[in-house]
mmCIF file of the N, C-alpha and C atoms, coordinates in Angstrom:
data_MODEL
# 
_entry.id   MODEL 
# 
loop_
_atom_site.group_PDB 
_atom_site.id 
_atom_site.type_symbol 
_atom_site.label_atom_id 
_atom_site.label_alt_id 
_atom_site.label_comp_id 
_atom_site.label_asym_id 
_atom_site.label_entity_id 
_atom_site.label_seq_id 
_atom_site.pdbx_PDB_ins_code 
_atom_site.Cartn_x 
_atom_site.Cartn_y 
_atom_site.Cartn_z 
_atom_site.occupancy 
_atom_site.B_iso_or_equiv 
_atom_site.pdbx_formal_charge 
_atom_site.auth_seq_id 
_atom_site.auth_comp_id 
_atom_site.auth_asym_id 
_atom_site.auth_atom_id 
_atom_site.pdbx_PDB_model_num 
ATOM 1   N N  . MET A 1 1  ? 6.193  -6.010  2.767   1.00 0.00 ? 1  MET A N  1 
ATOM 2   C CA . MET A 1 1  ? 6.142  -6.411  1.377   1.00 0.00 ? 1  MET A CA 1 
ATOM 3   C C  . MET A 1 1  ? 7.365  -5.830  0.673   1.00 0.00 ? 1  MET A C  1 
ATOM 4   N N  . LYS A 1 2  ? 8.086  -6.677  -0.010  1.00 0.00 ? 2  LYS A N  1 
ATOM 5   C CA . LYS A 1 2  ? 9.275  -6.240  -0.729  1.00 0.00 ? 2  LYS A CA 1 
ATOM 6   C C  . LYS A 1 2  ? 8.917  -5.853  -2.154  1.00 0.00 ? 2  LYS A C  1 
ATOM 7   N N  . ILE A 1 3  ? 9.762  -5.042  -2.757  1.00 0.00 ? 3  ILE A N  1 
ATOM 8   C CA . ILE A 1 3  ? 9.498  -4.555  -4.111  1.00 0.00 ? 3  ILE A CA 1 
ATOM 9   C C  . ILE A 1 3  ? 9.496  -5.707  -5.114  1.00 0.00 ? 3  ILE A C  1 
ATOM 10  N N  . SER A 1 4  ? 10.306 -6.725  -4.876  1.00 0.00 ? 4  SER A N  1 
ATOM 11  C CA . SER A 1 4  ? 10.323 -7.879  -5.789  1.00 0.00 ? 4  SER A CA 1 
ATOM 12  C C  . SER A 1 4  ? 8.988  -8.620  -5.753  1.00 0.00 ? 4  SER A C  1 
ATOM 13  N N  . GLU A 1 5  ? 8.362  -8.670  -4.580  1.00 0.00 ? 5  GLU A N  1 
ATOM 14  C CA . GLU A 1 5  ? 7.048  -9.298  -4.459  1.00 0.00 ? 5  GLU A CA 1 
ATOM 15  C C  . GLU A 1 5  ? 5.997  -8.488  -5.206  1.00 0.00 ? 5  GLU A C  1 
ATOM 16  N N  . VAL A 1 6  ? 6.122  -7.184  -5.158  1.00 0.00 ? 6  VAL A N  1 
ATOM 17  C CA . VAL A 1 6  ? 5.154  -6.306  -5.820  1.00 0.00 ? 6  VAL A CA 1 
ATOM 18  C C  . VAL A 1 6  ? 5.278  -6.441  -7.334  1.00 0.00 ? 6  VAL A C  1 
ATOM 19  N N  . ARG A 1 7  ? 6.484  -6.534  -7.823  1.00 0.00 ? 7  ARG A N  1 
ATOM 20  C CA . ARG A 1 7  ? 6.701  -6.634  -9.271  1.00 0.00 ? 7  ARG A CA 1 
ATOM 21  C C  . ARG A 1 7  ? 6.127  -7.925  -9.857  1.00 0.00 ? 7  ARG A C  1 
ATOM 22  N N  . GLU A 1 8  ? 6.009  -8.969  -9.052  1.00 0.00 ? 8  GLU A N  1 
ATOM 23  C CA . GLU A 1 8  ? 5.486  -10.248 -9.523  1.00 0.00 ? 8  GLU A CA 1 
ATOM 24  C C  . GLU A 1 8  ? 3.976  -10.231 -9.730  1.00 0.00 ? 8  GLU A C  1 
ATOM 25  N N  . LEU A 1 9  ? 3.278  -9.287  -9.114  1.00 0.00 ? 9  LEU A N  1 
ATOM 26  C CA . LEU A 1 9  ? 1.822  -9.225  -9.210  1.00 0.00 ? 9  LEU A CA 1 
ATOM 27  C C  . LEU A 1 9  ? 1.373  -8.616  -10.531 1.00 0.00 ? 9  LEU A C  1 
ATOM 28  N N  . SER A 1 10 ? 0.202  -9.022  -10.997 1.00 0.00 ? 10 SER A N  1 
ATOM 29  C CA . SER A 1 10 ? -0.351 -8.437  -12.219 1.00 0.00 ? 10 SER A CA 1 
ATOM 30  C C  . SER A 1 10 ? -0.933 -7.055  -11.890 1.00 0.00 ? 10 SER A C  1 
ATOM 31  N N  . THR A 1 11 ? -1.273 -6.315  -12.926 1.00 0.00 ? 11 THR A N  1 
ATOM 32  C CA . THR A 1 11 ? -1.790 -4.971  -12.728 1.00 0.00 ? 11 THR A CA 1 
ATOM 33  C C  . THR A 1 11 ? -3.114 -4.991  -11.967 1.00 0.00 ? 11 THR A C  1 
ATOM 34  N N  . SER A 1 12 ? -3.982 -5.916  -12.294 1.00 0.00 ? 12 SER A N  1 
ATOM 35  C CA . SER A 1 12 ? -5.265 -5.991  -11.588 1.00 0.00 ? 12 SER A CA 1 
ATOM 36  C C  . SER A 1 12 ? -5.060 -6.377  -10.114 1.00 0.00 ? 12 SER A C  1 
ATOM 37  N N  . GLU A 1 13 ? -4.120 -7.266  -9.855  1.00 0.00 ? 13 GLU A N  1 
ATOM 38  C CA . GLU A 1 13 ? -3.811 -7.638  -8.473  1.00 0.00 ? 13 GLU A CA 1 
ATOM 39  C C  . GLU A 1 13 ? -3.234 -6.451  -7.713  1.00 0.00 ? 13 GLU A C  1 
ATOM 40  N N  . LEU A 1 14 ? -2.422 -5.643  -8.401  1.00 0.00 ? 14 LEU A N  1 
ATOM 41  C CA . LEU A 1 14 ? -1.848 -4.464  -7.761  1.00 0.00 ? 14 LEU A CA 1 
ATOM 42  C C  . LEU A 1 14 ? -2.932 -3.461  -7.384  1.00 0.00 ? 14 LEU A C  1 
ATOM 43  N N  . LYS A 1 15 ? -3.904 -3.291  -8.267  1.00 0.00 ? 15 LYS A N  1 
ATOM 44  C CA . LYS A 1 15 ? -4.995 -2.354  -7.965  1.00 0.00 ? 15 LYS A CA 1 
ATOM 45  C C  . LYS A 1 15 ? -5.816 -2.838  -6.778  1.00 0.00 ? 15 LYS A C  1 
ATOM 46  N N  . GLU A 1 16 ? -6.056 -4.136  -6.703  1.00 0.00 ? 16 GLU A N  1 
ATOM 47  C CA . GLU A 1 16 ? -6.768 -4.698  -5.556  1.00 0.00 ? 16 GLU A CA 1 
ATOM 48  C C  . GLU A 1 16 ? -5.954 -4.528  -4.278  1.00 0.00 ? 16 GLU A C  1 
ATOM 49  N N  . LYS A 1 17 ? -4.658 -4.764  -4.379  1.00 0.00 ? 17 LYS A N  1 
ATOM 50  C CA . LYS A 1 17 ? -3.770 -4.623  -3.226  1.00 0.00 ? 17 LYS A CA 1 
ATOM 51  C C  . LYS A 1 17 ? -3.747 -3.177  -2.751  1.00 0.00 ? 17 LYS A C  1 
ATOM 52  N N  . LEU A 1 18 ? -3.713 -2.237  -3.689  1.00 0.00 ? 18 LEU A N  1 
ATOM 53  C CA . LEU A 1 18 ? -3.707 -0.820  -3.353  1.00 0.00 ? 18 LEU A CA 1 
ATOM 54  C C  . LEU A 1 18 ? -4.982 -0.445  -2.605  1.00 0.00 ? 18 LEU A C  1 
ATOM 55  N N  . TYR A 1 19 ? -6.112 -0.944  -3.082  1.00 0.00 ? 19 TYR A N  1 
ATOM 56  C CA . TYR A 1 19 ? -7.385 -0.665  -2.428  1.00 0.00 ? 19 TYR A CA 1 
ATOM 57  C C  . TYR A 1 19 ? -7.394 -1.199  -0.990  1.00 0.00 ? 19 TYR A C  1 
ATOM 58  N N  . SER A 1 20 ? -6.925 -2.430  -0.815  1.00 0.00 ? 20 SER A N  1 
ATOM 59  C CA . SER A 1 20 ? -6.930 -3.018  0.524   1.00 0.00 ? 20 SER A CA 1 
ATOM 60  C C  . SER A 1 20 ? -5.944 -2.302  1.454   1.00 0.00 ? 20 SER A C  1 
ATOM 61  N N  . LEU A 1 21 ? -4.813 -1.863  0.909   1.00 0.00 ? 21 LEU A N  1 
ATOM 62  C CA . LEU A 1 21 ? -3.847 -1.126  1.730   1.00 0.00 ? 21 LEU A CA 1 
ATOM 63  C C  . LEU A 1 21 ? -4.406 0.219   2.177   1.00 0.00 ? 21 LEU A C  1 
ATOM 64  N N  . LYS A 1 22 ? -5.140 0.881   1.286   1.00 0.00 ? 22 LYS A N  1 
ATOM 65  C CA . LYS A 1 22 ? -5.737 2.159   1.661   1.00 0.00 ? 22 LYS A CA 1 
ATOM 66  C C  . LYS A 1 22 ? -6.812 1.976   2.720   1.00 0.00 ? 22 LYS A C  1 
ATOM 67  N N  . GLU A 1 23 ? -7.572 0.893   2.632   1.00 0.00 ? 23 GLU A N  1 
ATOM 68  C CA . GLU A 1 23 ? -8.552 0.594   3.678   1.00 0.00 ? 23 GLU A CA 1 
ATOM 69  C C  . GLU A 1 23 ? -7.851 0.322   5.008   1.00 0.00 ? 23 GLU A C  1 
ATOM 70  N N  . GLN A 1 24 ? -6.762 -0.427  4.934   1.00 0.00 ? 24 GLN A N  1 
ATOM 71  C CA . GLN A 1 24 ? -5.997 -0.742  6.143   1.00 0.00 ? 24 GLN A CA 1 
ATOM 72  C C  . GLN A 1 24 ? -5.435 0.532   6.760   1.00 0.00 ? 24 GLN A C  1 
ATOM 73  N N  . LEU A 1 25 ? -4.931 1.443   5.935   1.00 0.00 ? 25 LEU A N  1 
ATOM 74  C CA . LEU A 1 25 ? -4.389 2.706   6.431   1.00 0.00 ? 25 LEU A CA 1 
ATOM 75  C C  . LEU A 1 25 ? -5.485 3.525   7.113   1.00 0.00 ? 25 LEU A C  1 
ATOM 76  N N  . PHE A 1 26 ? -6.671 3.542   6.516   1.00 0.00 ? 26 PHE A N  1 
ATOM 77  C CA . PHE A 1 26 ? -7.790 4.259   7.113   1.00 0.00 ? 26 PHE A CA 1 
ATOM 78  C C  . PHE A 1 26 ? -8.109 3.719   8.502   1.00 0.00 ? 26 PHE A C  1 
ATOM 79  N N  . GLU A 1 27 ? -8.158 2.398   8.615   1.00 0.00 ? 27 GLU A N  1 
ATOM 80  C CA . GLU A 1 27 ? -8.459 1.781   9.911   1.00 0.00 ? 27 GLU A CA 1 
ATOM 81  C C  . GLU A 1 27 ? -7.370 2.088   10.940  1.00 0.00 ? 27 GLU A C  1 
ATOM 82  N N  . LEU A 1 28 ? -6.108 2.051   10.518  1.00 0.00 ? 28 LEU A N  1 
ATOM 83  C CA . LEU A 1 28 ? -5.017 2.349   11.438  1.00 0.00 ? 28 LEU A CA 1 
ATOM 84  C C  . LEU A 1 28 ? -5.072 3.798   11.907  1.00 0.00 ? 28 LEU A C  1 
ATOM 85  N N  . ARG A 1 29 ? -5.385 4.713   10.996  1.00 0.00 ? 29 ARG A N  1 
ATOM 86  C CA . ARG A 1 29 ? -5.498 6.124   11.381  1.00 0.00 ? 29 ARG A CA 1 
ATOM 87  C C  . ARG A 1 29 ? -6.668 6.336   12.338  1.00 0.00 ? 29 ARG A C  1 
ATOM 88  N N  . ARG A 1 30 ? -7.757 5.611   12.104  1.00 0.00 ? 30 ARG A N  1 
ATOM 89  C CA . ARG A 1 30 ? -8.908 5.713   12.992  1.00 0.00 ? 30 ARG A CA 1 
ATOM 90  C C  . ARG A 1 30 ? -8.539 5.219   14.391  1.00 0.00 ? 30 ARG A C  1 
ATOM 91  N N  . LYS A 1 31 ? -7.849 4.093   14.456  1.00 0.00 ? 31 LYS A N  1 
ATOM 92  C CA . LYS A 1 31 ? -7.417 3.561   15.747  1.00 0.00 ? 31 LYS A CA 1 
ATOM 93  C C  . LYS A 1 31 ? -6.456 4.517   16.443  1.00 0.00 ? 31 LYS A C  1 
ATOM 94  N N  . LYS A 1 32 ? -5.594 5.135   15.663  1.00 0.00 ? 32 LYS A N  1 
ATOM 95  C CA . LYS A 1 32 ? -4.634 6.075   16.241  1.00 0.00 ? 32 LYS A CA 1 
ATOM 96  C C  . LYS A 1 32 ? -5.350 7.274   16.836  1.00 0.00 ? 32 LYS A C  1 
ATOM 97  N N  . ALA A 1 33 ? -6.377 7.765   16.150  1.00 0.00 ? 33 ALA A N  1 
ATOM 98  C CA . ALA A 1 33 ? -7.130 8.913   16.641  1.00 0.00 ? 33 ALA A CA 1 
ATOM 99  C C  . ALA A 1 33 ? -7.878 8.577   17.926  1.00 0.00 ? 33 ALA A C  1 
ATOM 100 N N  . VAL A 1 34 ? -8.392 7.359   18.010  1.00 0.00 ? 34 VAL A N  1 
ATOM 101 C CA . VAL A 1 34 ? -9.128 6.934   19.198  1.00 0.00 ? 34 VAL A CA 1 
ATOM 102 C C  . VAL A 1 34 ? -8.169 6.632   20.348  1.00 0.00 ? 34 VAL A C  1 
ATOM 103 N N  . GLY A 1 35 ? -6.974 6.239   19.997  1.00 0.00 ? 35 GLY A N  1 
ATOM 104 C CA . GLY A 1 35 ? -5.979 5.940   21.019  1.00 0.00 ? 35 GLY A CA 1 
ATOM 105 C C  . GLY A 1 35 ? -5.801 4.461   21.287  1.00 0.00 ? 35 GLY A C  1 
ATOM 106 N N  . SER A 1 36 ? -6.365 3.620   20.430  1.00 0.00 ? 36 SER A N  1 
ATOM 107 C CA . SER A 1 36 ? -6.252 2.178   20.652  1.00 0.00 ? 36 SER A CA 1 
ATOM 108 C C  . SER A 1 36 ? -5.163 1.519   19.802  1.00 0.00 ? 36 SER A C  1 
ATOM 109 N N  . LEU A 1 37 ? -4.384 2.321   19.106  1.00 0.00 ? 37 LEU A N  1 
ATOM 110 C CA . LEU A 1 37 ? -3.306 1.765   18.283  1.00 0.00 ? 37 LEU A CA 1 
ATOM 111 C C  . LEU A 1 37 ? -2.076 1.559   19.154  1.00 0.00 ? 37 LEU A C  1 
ATOM 112 N N  . GLU A 1 38 ? -1.603 0.315   19.208  1.00 0.00 ? 38 GLU A N  1 
ATOM 113 C CA . GLU A 1 38 ? -0.471 -0.007  20.063  1.00 0.00 ? 38 GLU A CA 1 
ATOM 114 C C  . GLU A 1 38 ? 0.865  0.326   19.396  1.00 0.00 ? 38 GLU A C  1 
ATOM 115 N N  . ARG A 1 39 ? 0.973  -0.021  18.110  1.00 0.00 ? 39 ARG A N  1 
ATOM 116 C CA . ARG A 1 39 ? 2.241  0.197   17.415  1.00 0.00 ? 39 ARG A CA 1 
ATOM 117 C C  . ARG A 1 39 ? 2.033  1.229   16.308  1.00 0.00 ? 39 ARG A C  1 
ATOM 118 N N  . GLY A 1 40 ? 2.538  2.417   16.514  1.00 0.00 ? 40 GLY A N  1 
ATOM 119 C CA . GLY A 1 40 ? 2.374  3.491   15.547  1.00 0.00 ? 40 GLY A CA 1 
ATOM 120 C C  . GLY A 1 40 ? 3.162  3.283   14.261  1.00 0.00 ? 40 GLY A C  1 
ATOM 121 N N  . GLU A 1 41 ? 4.181  2.457   14.318  1.00 0.00 ? 41 GLU A N  1 
ATOM 122 C CA . GLU A 1 41 ? 5.001  2.230   13.129  1.00 0.00 ? 41 GLU A CA 1 
ATOM 123 C C  . GLU A 1 41 ? 4.273  1.403   12.072  1.00 0.00 ? 41 GLU A C  1 
ATOM 124 N N  . GLU A 1 42 ? 3.143  0.802   12.435  1.00 0.00 ? 42 GLU A N  1 
ATOM 125 C CA . GLU A 1 42 ? 2.340  0.075   11.444  1.00 0.00 ? 42 GLU A CA 1 
ATOM 126 C C  . GLU A 1 42 ? 1.851  1.025   10.355  1.00 0.00 ? 42 GLU A C  1 
ATOM 127 N N  . VAL A 1 43 ? 1.518  2.246   10.746  1.00 0.00 ? 43 VAL A N  1 
ATOM 128 C CA . VAL A 1 43 ? 1.044  3.252   9.788   1.00 0.00 ? 43 VAL A CA 1 
ATOM 129 C C  . VAL A 1 43 ? 2.137  3.542   8.770   1.00 0.00 ? 43 VAL A C  1 
ATOM 130 N N  . ILE A 1 44 ? 3.354  3.658   9.233   1.00 0.00 ? 44 ILE A N  1 
ATOM 131 C CA . ILE A 1 44 ? 4.483  3.952   8.354   1.00 0.00 ? 44 ILE A CA 1 
ATOM 132 C C  . ILE A 1 44 ? 4.702  2.809   7.368   1.00 0.00 ? 44 ILE A C  1 
ATOM 133 N N  . GLY A 1 45 ? 4.625  1.578   7.842   1.00 0.00 ? 45 GLY A N  1 
ATOM 134 C CA . GLY A 1 45 ? 4.811  0.421   6.973   1.00 0.00 ? 45 GLY A CA 1 
ATOM 135 C C  . GLY A 1 45 ? 3.752  0.338   5.884   1.00 0.00 ? 45 GLY A C  1 
ATOM 136 N N  . VAL A 1 46 ? 2.510  0.617   6.232   1.00 0.00 ? 46 VAL A N  1 
ATOM 137 C CA . VAL A 1 46 ? 1.428  0.570   5.249   1.00 0.00 ? 46 VAL A CA 1 
ATOM 138 C C  . VAL A 1 46 ? 1.606  1.695   4.229   1.00 0.00 ? 46 VAL A C  1 
ATOM 139 N N  . ARG A 1 47 ? 1.998  2.866   4.682   1.00 0.00 ? 47 ARG A N  1 
ATOM 140 C CA . ARG A 1 47 ? 2.229  3.981   3.755   1.00 0.00 ? 47 ARG A CA 1 
ATOM 141 C C  . ARG A 1 47 ? 3.339  3.652   2.764   1.00 0.00 ? 47 ARG A C  1 
ATOM 142 N N  . LYS A 1 48 ? 4.379  2.984   3.229   1.00 0.00 ? 48 LYS A N  1 
ATOM 143 C CA . LYS A 1 48 ? 5.469  2.595   2.336   1.00 0.00 ? 48 LYS A CA 1 
ATOM 144 C C  . LYS A 1 48 ? 5.025  1.546   1.336   1.00 0.00 ? 48 LYS A C  1 
ATOM 145 N N  . ASP A 1 49 ? 4.183  0.611   1.781   1.00 0.00 ? 49 ASP A N  1 
ATOM 146 C CA . ASP A 1 49 ? 3.648  -0.398  0.868   1.00 0.00 ? 49 ASP A CA 1 
ATOM 147 C C  . ASP A 1 49 ? 2.791  0.245   -0.212  1.00 0.00 ? 49 ASP A C  1 
ATOM 148 N N  . ILE A 1 50 ? 1.991  1.242   0.173   1.00 0.00 ? 50 ILE A N  1 
ATOM 149 C CA . ILE A 1 50 ? 1.167  1.970   -0.796  1.00 0.00 ? 50 ILE A CA 1 
ATOM 150 C C  . ILE A 1 50 ? 2.056  2.653   -1.818  1.00 0.00 ? 50 ILE A C  1 
ATOM 151 N N  . ALA A 1 51 ? 3.123  3.271   -1.364  1.00 0.00 ? 51 ALA A N  1 
ATOM 152 C CA . ALA A 1 51 ? 4.050  3.955   -2.268  1.00 0.00 ? 51 ALA A CA 1 
ATOM 153 C C  . ALA A 1 51 ? 4.705  2.966   -3.235  1.00 0.00 ? 51 ALA A C  1 
ATOM 154 N N  . ARG A 1 52 ? 5.057  1.783   -2.748  1.00 0.00 ? 52 ARG A N  1 
ATOM 155 C CA . ARG A 1 52 ? 5.663  0.774   -3.619  1.00 0.00 ? 52 ARG A CA 1 
ATOM 156 C C  . ARG A 1 52 ? 4.695  0.346   -4.720  1.00 0.00 ? 52 ARG A C  1 
ATOM 157 N N  . VAL A 1 53 ? 3.463  0.088   -4.333  1.00 0.00 ? 53 VAL A N  1 
ATOM 158 C CA . VAL A 1 53 ? 2.463  -0.360  -5.308  1.00 0.00 ? 53 VAL A CA 1 
ATOM 159 C C  . VAL A 1 53 ? 2.192  0.739   -6.334  1.00 0.00 ? 53 VAL A C  1 
ATOM 160 N N  . GLU A 1 54 ? 2.039  1.981   -5.869  1.00 0.00 ? 54 GLU A N  1 
ATOM 161 C CA . GLU A 1 54 ? 1.788  3.083   -6.794  1.00 0.00 ? 54 GLU A CA 1 
ATOM 162 C C  . GLU A 1 54 ? 2.964  3.311   -7.738  1.00 0.00 ? 54 GLU A C  1 
ATOM 163 N N  . THR A 1 55 ? 4.177  3.102   -7.258  1.00 0.00 ? 55 THR A N  1 
ATOM 164 C CA . THR A 1 55 ? 5.360  3.253   -8.096  1.00 0.00 ? 55 THR A CA 1 
ATOM 165 C C  . THR A 1 55 ? 5.363  2.227   -9.224  1.00 0.00 ? 55 THR A C  1 
ATOM 166 N N  . ILE A 1 56 ? 5.073  0.986   -8.906  1.00 0.00 ? 56 ILE A N  1 
ATOM 167 C CA . ILE A 1 56 ? 5.058  -0.066  -9.925  1.00 0.00 ? 56 ILE A CA 1 
ATOM 168 C C  . ILE A 1 56 ? 3.933  0.174   -10.928 1.00 0.00 ? 56 ILE A C  1 
ATOM 169 N N  . LEU A 1 57 ? 2.764  0.598   -10.437 1.00 0.00 ? 57 LEU A N  1 
ATOM 170 C CA . LEU A 1 57 ? 1.661  0.911   -11.358 1.00 0.00 ? 57 LEU A CA 1 
ATOM 171 C C  . LEU A 1 57 ? 2.048  2.033   -12.313 1.00 0.00 ? 57 LEU A C  1 
ATOM 172 N N  . ARG A 1 58 ? 2.724  3.036   -11.798 1.00 0.00 ? 58 ARG A N  1 
ATOM 173 C CA . ARG A 1 58 ? 3.153  4.163   -12.640 1.00 0.00 ? 58 ARG A CA 1 
ATOM 174 C C  . ARG A 1 58 ? 4.210  3.719   -13.640 1.00 0.00 ? 58 ARG A C  1 
ATOM 175 N N  . GLU A 1 59 ? 5.140  2.869   -13.229 1.00 0.00 ? 59 GLU A N  1 
ATOM 176 C CA . GLU A 1 59 ? 6.159  2.352   -14.148 1.00 0.00 ? 59 GLU A CA 1 
ATOM 177 C C  . GLU A 1 59 ? 5.507  1.603   -15.304 1.00 0.00 ? 59 GLU A C  1 
ATOM 178 N N  . ARG A 1 60 ? 4.524  0.783   -14.980 1.00 0.00 ? 60 ARG A N  1 
ATOM 179 C CA . ARG A 1 60 ? 3.838  0.013   -16.025 1.00 0.00 ? 60 ARG A CA 1 
ATOM 180 C C  . ARG A 1 60 ? 3.038  0.926   -16.939 1.00 0.00 ? 60 ARG A C  1 
ATOM 181 N N  . GLU A 1 61 ? 2.462  1.976   -16.396 1.00 0.00 ? 61 GLU A N  1 
ATOM 182 C CA . GLU A 1 61 ? 1.730  2.929   -17.208 1.00 0.00 ? 61 GLU A CA 1 
ATOM 183 C C  . GLU A 1 61 ? 2.657  3.632   -18.193 1.00 0.00 ? 61 GLU A C  1 
ATOM 184 N N  . LEU A 1 62 ? 3.836  4.005   -17.739 1.00 0.00 ? 62 LEU A N  1 
ATOM 185 C CA . LEU A 1 62 ? 4.788  4.684   -18.621 1.00 0.00 ? 62 LEU A CA 1 
ATOM 186 C C  . LEU A 1 62 ? 5.381  3.747   -19.652 1.00 0.00 ? 62 LEU A C  1 
ATOM 187 N N  . GLN A 1 63 ? 5.539  2.478   -19.342 1.00 0.00 ? 63 GLN A N  1 
ATOM 188 C CA . GLN A 1 63 ? 6.052  1.515   -20.305 1.00 0.00 ? 63 GLN A CA 1 
ATOM 189 C C  . GLN A 1 63 ? 5.042  1.264   -21.413 1.00 0.00 ? 63 GLN A C  1 
ATOM 190 N N  . GLY A 1 64 ? 3.774  1.378   -21.104 1.00 0.00 ? 64 GLY A N  1 
ATOM 191 C CA . GLY A 1 64 ? 2.721  1.154   -22.089 1.00 0.00 ? 64 GLY A CA 1 
ATOM 192 C C  . GLY A 1 64 ? 2.612  2.278   -23.105 1.00 0.00 ? 64 GLY A C  1 
ATOM 193 N N  . LYS A 1 65 ? 3.080  3.457   -22.758 1.00 0.00 ? 65 LYS A N  1 
ATOM 194 C CA . LYS A 1 65 ? 2.965  4.604   -23.669 1.00 0.00 ? 65 LYS A CA 1 
ATOM 195 C C  . LYS A 1 65 ? 4.137  4.724   -24.601 1.00 0.00 ? 65 LYS A C  1 
# 
């Protein structure tokens, strides 16, 4: 997910996306612990997506104040 794609989403969509990304990260970590995760770099990609979404949410929060 690119930052330009994230900026196009509304705040409510971003919150939903953040929730789903955190669920996805949980599942990937669980698979990694069990040993069934084939590509470990998926965890890194999801973490970066979470950071992008949280950054945009924070920017919008600061613009509102």
